[in-house]
C-alpha positions as CSV (number, residue, x, y, z in Angstrom):
1,M,-76.6,-145.2,-15.6
2,D,-77.9,-145.7,-12.3
3,T,-80.8,-143.5,-10.5
4,V,-80.1,-142.2,-7.2
5,L,-83.4,-142.4,-5.1
6,S,-84.7,-139.6,-2.8
7,N,-83.8,-141.8,0.3
8,G,-80.1,-142.0,-1.1
9,D,-80.3,-145.4,-2.4
10,I,-79.4,-146.3,-5.9
11,L,-81.5,-148.2,-8.4
12,G,-79.5,-150.0,-10.6
13,Q,-80.2,-150.7,-14.5
14,T,-81.6,-154.2,-13.4
15,G,-83.8,-152.7,-10.9
16,Q,-81.8,-153.8,-7.9
17,T,-81.5,-151.5,-5.1
18,L,-78.0,-151.2,-3.6
19,R,-77.2,-149.8,-0.5
20,V,-75.0,-146.7,-0.7
21,V,-74.4,-145.7,3.3
22,L,-72.6,-147.5,5.7
23,M,-71.5,-146.6,9.2
24,S,-68.0,-147.3,8.8
25,K,-67.5,-147.3,5.2
26,V,-67.6,-144.8,2.5
27,L,-69.1,-146.5,-0.8
28,T,-68.7,-144.8,-4.2
29,T,-71.6,-145.2,-6.4
30,G,-69.9,-144.2,-10.1
31,L,-72.1,-141.0,-10.0
32,G,-69.6,-139.1,-8.1
33,I,-71.3,-139.4,-4.9
34,D,-69.2,-140.8,-1.5
35,M,-71.3,-140.7,1.6
36,K,-71.4,-141.7,5.1
37,L,-74.6,-142.4,7.1
38,E,-73.9,-139.2,9.0
39,D,-73.6,-137.1,6.0
40,K,-76.8,-138.6,4.2
41,L,-78.8,-138.1,7.6
42,K,-77.8,-134.2,7.7
43,T,-79.4,-134.2,4.4
44,I,-82.6,-135.2,5.9
45,H,-85.0,-132.4,6.8
46,S,-88.6,-134.0,7.4
47,L,-89.9,-136.7,9.5
48,E,-91.5,-138.2,6.4
49,E,-88.3,-138.8,4.4
50,L,-86.5,-139.9,7.3
51,Y,-89.4,-142.7,8.0
52,G,-88.9,-143.5,4.2
53,F,-85.0,-143.6,4.6
54,A,-85.0,-145.7,7.7
55,N,-87.7,-148.2,6.6
56,R,-86.5,-148.3,3.0
57,R,-86.9,-152.2,3.0
58,K,-90.9,-151.7,3.7
59,V,-91.3,-148.9,1.5
60,L,-89.1,-150.0,-1.5
61,G,-90.4,-153.8,-0.6
62,V,-86.9,-154.9,-1.4
63,D,-84.6,-157.2,0.6
64,L,-81.7,-154.9,1.8
65,P,-79.4,-155.5,4.6
66,K,-80.9,-154.2,8.3
67,W,-79.5,-151.3,10.0
68,T,-76.7,-152.3,12.6
69,E,-77.6,-151.2,16.0
70,E,-75.3,-148.1,15.8
71,E,-76.7,-147.3,12.5
72,R,-80.1,-147.3,14.2
73,R,-79.1,-144.9,16.9
74,L,-78.0,-142.5,14.4
75,I,-81.4,-142.6,12.9
76,L,-82.8,-142.0,16.0
77,A,-80.7,-139.2,16.9
78,R,-81.6,-137.8,13.6
79,K,-85.5,-138.3,14.7
80,Y,-85.4,-136.2,17.9
81,E,-83.3,-133.7,16.6
82,L,-86.2,-133.1,13.7
83,E,-88.9,-133.4,16.5
84,K,-87.3,-130.9,18.3
85,A,-86.9,-128.8,15.4
86,N,-90.5,-129.0,14.5
87,A,-91.9,-128.3,18.0
88,K,-90.5,-124.7,18.1
């Protein structure tokens, strides 16, 4: 059985982390989770969690695909939303 990490990635039985969200494609994880990047970002409510998700390669110490420019734009937009909400 795969394990869903707090950042939305999947840790498989082999210990390999699989990316579950892509900009243009919805992936089914086998756990009943279908999620787009936009949807995943909406579930993140702190800058710390967003940092862990955005920097998952460094945080987890594994070789995962790099974010596309569009994915980076969406992550930064969520960062600005969280910063604005925290400034109130």
